[in-house]
Each structure stands twice: as structure tokens, then as C-alpha cells.
N, C-alpha and C positions, 0 to 999 in steps of 0.2 A: 612537426606539422603544424602548419600555419593555415588558419581559417579565415577565408576571404570574406572581408567585411559586406553585408548587403547593404548596397545603397541605391537599391531601385526606387525608393520611394523620397529622397532626397529633395523632392520637388514639393513637399510639404503637403500634398493632396492625400489625406487617409481615406481609409474606406468608410463608406458612409451605409448606415441601414436602409434597406429596401424590404417593405412587406408585399408578400404576395396576393392578390385580391381574390384567389381561389381557395386557398389553403390557409391563410393568416400568416403562414410562415415569414420569420425575418431572417433576411442574410445580409451580408457586410459586402458592399459592393465599391469597385473603384474603375472609372472609366479613364483609359489613357486617351482614346480617341473614339471616336462615333463607331470605328470597326472593331475594337478592342475593349472587351469588357472582363474584368476578374470579379469571380464571386467565391464568397470565402462562406461554406454551408457549415452549419452547427447541427450537433445530434436532432434538437429539438426539431428545426425546420426540415432537414432531411428525413425524419419520420413522419412529418406531417404532409410531405408533399405526395399525391397518388401519382403524378408523372415519375419521380424518381421510383417510386415503388415498383412501376411497369418496367423501367428502363433506367438504371442507376448512372448510365453514361449518358442520356439524353438531358439537355437543359430543358426545364419546364416552359413552355410557352405562355402561362399566364405569369412568370415573374419575368420573363423576358420583355413582355409589355408593360410589366410594371416598372421596369428598370428604364424602358425608353421613353416612358412618360415622365418619368422622374428627371432624365437627362433634359428632355424637351422644356419642362417647365421651372427647370435650374434648381430642382431639388438635390441632385447631385452634380458636382462638379465634373466637367471634360478637362483634363489634362491639356490637350493640346490647345484649348482655345483661349 
């Protein structure tokens, strides 16, 4: 059996840390475009987030706001640009 190589991140843009203003949890984020955001949660951030405690499949609005602000001010790179 052959395992296919994962080359999705060959564009050289790594995931970058973003901290939520509400719970202070830090996640890793990568924006491929203005419409697409990948968020990698760690156990510490997930347990600190009150929005995830209410609905683990919902994205925290405060974190999404922090990600949008980071993209707008250039703190995280948007791959398509």
C-alpha cells in the first residue's frame, strides 16, 4: 500500500498563532483565501473556549473576529494574495 504525499502546504505558508480576545486561547490558523480559514485547536484552547463548551461544532465568534482582524492588519498572511 502506498501513502499519498500531503502537498497541500507546499506554498510555504505555515499555520500561524492567533489568540482569542474572549478566552485568551491560542490556536493555529491558516487562511488560504478571505473565504477559507483552517483552524487547528489544541486541548488547552478547546477547554478554555466557552463557545465550544456550548457547541463543539460551532466556531467561536470572538475567535473568528480575532482571525479577521489579524488578516486585515497583516498579522497572518492570506495565501491567495
